[in-house]
C-alpha angles and dihedrals in degrees: 000000000000093000090053092049091049092050092049092050091053089047091052088054089053095244139090146206088261086064090055099261131126136194118218119191112213123200120197141077123317089257091055092050091048091048093050092051094048090047094050105030107036110079119222119265092257090060094048097269118160132153130209113204121194102206131192096167149324097336092056093046089050090055090051091050091050092053094048090050089056089051099254121144106245133200117192126201108194124207132173120254093256098044 
């Protein structure tokens, strides 16, 4: 079942394993998923990595802190909860 789901997600994205792509299902909290993306998709500063976080509260600030812990350069734009 998992293999079929992964293949269908690649097909939905218009790509395939034959083209060099892979789909990885991640189970966990939203914070865990965000951390896995930051850790794997944001290059280190020496490679030009930089992250812009639009924050309207604790969750956005948590994203920025995670990125900083991985060594990324982070810019935060803060907005109020109702903006």
